[in-house]
VMD Tcl script that draws the C-alpha trace (Angstrom):
set ca {
  {-41.01 -202.41 72.29}
  {-40.56 -199.14 70.49}
  {-42.34 -197.59 67.59}
  {-40.27 -197.90 64.42}
  {-39.37 -194.68 62.63}
  {-42.26 -193.47 60.51}
  {-43.88 -190.34 59.17}
  {-44.51 -187.71 61.85}
  {-48.28 -188.12 61.55}
  {-49.61 -188.84 65.00}
  {-52.23 -191.56 65.49}
  {-55.83 -190.65 66.18}
  {-56.60 -189.92 69.83}
  {-59.67 -192.17 69.67}
  {-60.83 -195.03 67.53}
  {-60.27 -198.72 67.16}
  {-56.84 -200.07 66.26}
  {-56.33 -203.47 64.65}
  {-52.88 -205.07 65.05}
  {-51.33 -207.84 62.99}
  {-48.44 -210.18 63.69}
  {-47.67 -211.26 60.12}
  {-46.51 -214.75 59.31}
  {-46.26 -216.61 56.02}
  {-48.70 -219.20 57.39}
  {-50.27 -217.74 60.55}
  {-51.10 -214.07 61.12}
  {-52.14 -213.05 64.59}
  {-54.81 -210.39 65.04}
  {-55.55 -208.14 68.02}
  {-57.82 -205.17 68.62}
  {-57.91 -202.24 71.01}
  {-59.25 -198.74 71.48}
  {-56.92 -195.72 71.47}
  {-58.75 -194.03 74.35}
  {-58.45 -197.12 76.58}
  {-55.02 -198.33 75.48}
  {-55.78 -202.00 76.14}
  {-55.12 -204.71 73.55}
  {-57.13 -207.93 73.16}
  {-56.19 -210.91 70.97}
  {-58.65 -212.08 68.33}
  {-58.76 -215.27 66.26}
  {-55.80 -216.31 64.19}
  {-55.75 -216.05 60.39}
  {-54.28 -219.41 59.35}
  {-53.53 -219.63 55.63}
  {-50.46 -219.58 53.39}
  {-52.47 -217.90 50.60}
  {-51.80 -214.12 50.51}
  {-55.16 -213.29 48.94}
  {-57.12 -215.37 51.44}
  {-55.09 -213.75 54.25}
  {-56.04 -210.25 53.04}
  {-59.66 -211.30 52.64}
  {-59.80 -212.59 56.23}
  {-58.13 -209.45 57.54}
  {-60.79 -207.58 55.55}
  {-63.46 -209.34 57.59}
  {-61.87 -207.94 60.75}
  {-61.62 -204.48 59.18}
  {-65.31 -204.63 58.27}
  {-66.32 -205.84 61.75}
  {-64.14 -203.52 63.85}
  {-63.98 -200.43 61.55}
  {-60.46 -199.46 62.70}
  {-59.06 -195.96 62.36}
  {-55.55 -197.38 62.22}
  {-53.72 -200.63 61.55}
  {-50.54 -201.62 63.41}
  {-48.17 -204.24 62.07}
  {-45.30 -205.93 63.84}
  {-42.01 -205.03 62.15}
  {-39.38 -207.79 62.29}
  {-36.08 -206.58 63.74}
  {-33.10 -208.67 64.85}
  {-31.95 -208.51 68.46}
  {-29.11 -206.18 67.42}
  {-31.56 -203.78 65.73}
  {-30.75 -204.84 62.16}
  {-33.56 -205.56 59.71}
  {-34.82 -209.16 59.78}
  {-35.03 -211.22 56.55}
  {-38.86 -211.25 56.94}
  {-38.96 -207.44 56.60}
  {-39.47 -207.59 52.82}
  {-42.50 -209.89 53.17}
  {-43.95 -207.75 55.98}
  {-43.36 -204.60 53.90}
  {-45.23 -206.15 50.97}
  {-48.08 -207.12 53.32}
  {-48.16 -203.58 54.72}
  {-48.41 -202.15 51.20}
  {-51.22 -204.59 50.35}
  {-53.09 -203.51 53.51}
  {-52.73 -199.83 52.62}
  {-53.81 -200.43 49.02}
  {-56.79 -202.60 49.90}
  {-58.20 -200.79 52.95}
  {-56.98 -197.21 52.57}
  {-56.09 -197.08 56.26}
  {-52.87 -195.78 57.79}
  {-50.55 -198.59 58.86}
  {-47.95 -198.10 61.61}
  {-44.96 -200.35 62.08}
  {-44.04 -201.43 65.59}
  {-40.82 -203.19 66.56}
  {-41.94 -206.73 67.29}
  {-38.77 -207.99 68.96}
  {-39.61 -210.32 71.83}
  {-43.40 -210.19 71.18}
  {-43.60 -213.95 70.59}
  {-41.52 -214.63 73.69}
  {-43.73 -212.33 75.78}
  {-46.83 -214.00 74.31}
  {-45.52 -217.46 75.17}
  {-44.79 -216.35 78.73}
  {-48.27 -214.82 79.09}
  {-49.89 -218.01 77.80}
  {-47.76 -220.11 80.13}
  {-48.83 -217.98 83.09}
  {-52.44 -218.58 82.02}
  {-51.82 -222.34 82.08}
  {-51.53 -222.79 78.29}
  {-48.30 -224.66 77.61}
  {-46.54 -226.64 74.92}
  {-48.47 -227.53 71.79}
  {-51.63 -225.91 73.14}
  {-49.96 -222.51 72.65}
  {-49.71 -222.86 68.87}
  {-53.35 -221.92 68.20}
  {-53.07 -218.76 70.31}
  {-49.46 -217.60 70.14}
  {-49.63 -215.33 67.08}
  {-52.78 -213.51 68.20}
  {-51.38 -213.01 71.69}
  {-48.16 -211.75 70.03}
  {-50.30 -209.30 68.01}
  {-51.82 -208.20 71.31}
  {-48.30 -207.67 72.73}
  {-47.40 -205.60 69.65}
  {-50.52 -203.49 70.01}
  {-50.00 -203.03 73.74}
  {-46.44 -201.87 72.98}
  {-47.87 -199.34 70.53}
  {-50.39 -198.08 73.11}
  {-47.73 -197.88 75.83}
  {-45.34 -195.94 73.59}
  {-48.11 -193.61 72.44}
  {-49.16 -192.94 76.04}
  {-45.53 -192.29 77.06}
  {-45.04 -189.90 74.12}
  {-48.29 -188.08 74.98}
  {-47.36 -187.56 78.66}
}
mol new
graphics top color blue
foreach p $ca { graphics top sphere $p radius 0.5 }
foreach p [lrange $ca 0 end-1] q [lrange $ca 1 end] { graphics top cylinder $p $q radius 0.2 }
display resetview
């Protein structure tokens, strides 16, 4: 995964980062620390209601006090913008407006596939993956951000 083009502002060297894998129904959440560069999935936000979704993300923001938010940016395999990009962009704007935190976009291509593989390797298969897939995908997105940041810093 690569970091999508954004403002040249570099992320903080330390601090908690909260990552989100946005979906119209399920939004995966993951957390990590810049200094460690290790992502961990959290519980899924499962609601179709945009206001309830923001409220539940707000609970994570309150608990984890992140310095930065990362959001998976939907891109087609060929690099073209995905139809979900408009909805994710609106969600990103709502996050910025509500929490006043910087939000970075990360190319989320293959994050769900990688998450499904990781769950399968852990013995979670088939329907049992549904409850965990989006949060593990958020963890994959965040790990991609950390990996790219570390590579850029080297």
